[in-house]
N, C-alpha and C positions, 0 to 999 in steps of 0.2 A: 658429585655430592649435592644435594638440594640445599639452598640456602635457607637460613632461618625465616619464617614467614613473616617475622616482625621487621625484618631487613628489606623485604621486598617492596617494590613500588606500587603505588595505588593505580587504578585503571585511569584515573583523571590525569595523573602525573605523565603517563606515557601515551595518552590519546587512544586507550584501547577501545576497539568495538567489537562486537559479538560476530558480525559478518563483515569479512574483509572488502573495502573498496578497490583492493588491487589484485587482478587476476593472477592466480598462482602463487600468491604471497599470503599464506595463511599459517596460523599457529601450528598446524599439523605438520608443516614442512620447515618450521623453524629450528633452529639449533638449540633453543632454550625450552622447547616444548618437551613435556614428560608424558608419554603415552600411559594413562593410568585410569582408574574408574574412582572419582571423576578426573579428567585431564588437569595437569598442573603446569606451571611454568617455573623455570628457575629464577626469574628475576621479577615476576609480576604476580601481585596476590590474586588469589581465585575469587570467583570462578573463572575458568578459562574455556572458551569454546574452540573445538578443533578448527572451525573455519573463521575464527577471529583473526585480529591484527592489531599490532601496536608499533609505535615508533622504535622499539627495540628489536624488530624483526631482522633475523639474519638467516640466509639460507643454511640448511643443516649440511649440505655438500656442495662442492663445486659443480657437479653435474647439473643440478637444479638452476644454479645462476647461470651457466653457459647456456641453458635453453631458453632463457628469457631474451625478449626483444623490447627495446624501448625503455 
């Protein structure tokens, strides 16, 4: 279930950026990402870009995490 938009964190609070500086760590593979039109996040206020990133990033599944190096 999606959180109340008023309870979500601002972009500034979580250091959100629209283009991820971390290879393979993007909103579109994050556990909090909601694929919709427009895309949304469970924990961060919109707008959210599929290729974005923030400090709350978590891989959506273990397979993605195990494929990461470094």
